[in-house]
C-alpha positions as CSV (number, residue, x, y, z in Angstrom):
1,M,125.9,235.8,81.3
2,G,123.9,237.1,84.6
3,N,121.4,235.8,86.6
4,L,117.4,235.8,85.8
5,E,116.3,237.6,88.7
6,I,112.1,237.2,89.1
7,G,110.5,241.5,89.2
8,K,113.8,242.5,87.4
9,T,114.5,243.5,83.7
10,I,117.2,241.0,82.1
11,S,120.9,242.4,81.9
12,A,121.9,244.2,79.0
13,E,124.1,241.6,78.0
14,V,121.5,239.1,77.9
15,S,119.3,241.5,75.8
16,H,121.8,241.8,73.2
17,F,122.2,238.6,73.2
18,L,118.9,237.7,72.4
19,K,118.2,240.9,70.0
20,E,121.4,239.3,68.0
21,F,120.9,235.5,68.0
22,T,116.8,235.4,68.1
23,T,114.2,235.8,64.9
24,A,110.8,236.5,64.9
25,Q,110.2,233.1,63.8
26,D,111.9,232.0,67.1
27,I,109.8,234.3,69.6
28,A,106.6,232.5,67.3
29,D,108.1,229.2,68.2
30,V,108.5,229.8,72.0
31,N,104.7,231.6,72.1
32,A,103.4,228.2,70.5
33,E,105.3,226.1,73.0
34,T,104.5,227.8,76.1
35,G,101.2,230.3,75.7
36,V,103.7,233.5,76.7
37,S,102.8,235.9,74.3
38,V,104.9,237.1,71.7
39,S,104.5,240.9,73.5
40,T,105.4,239.8,76.9
41,L,108.5,238.4,75.0
42,N,109.4,240.8,73.4
43,Y,108.9,243.1,76.2
44,V,111.3,241.3,78.3
45,K,114.0,240.8,75.5
46,R,114.0,244.6,75.0
47,R,114.5,245.0,78.6
48,A,111.0,246.8,79.1
49,G,109.5,244.3,81.1
50,N,110.3,242.4,84.1
51,I,111.1,238.5,84.7
52,S,108.0,236.4,85.7
53,E,108.0,233.4,87.1
54,D,105.5,232.4,83.9
55,N,107.9,233.9,81.2
56,K,111.8,232.8,83.5
57,K,111.4,229.3,81.7
58,E,111.0,230.4,78.3
59,L,114.1,232.5,78.6
């Protein structure tokens, strides 16, 4: 499915998978468990933000 590289966006394939198979509740649950903001998670999911050390483990 592709590697997650720090400083780069996720692949189009991973983005499509996340859009198809995650819900707003899933994103909220990850936020509650990890503290990574909902907006950051959504930016990464839409390929609008890069992967960082902090959000990589949540993906």
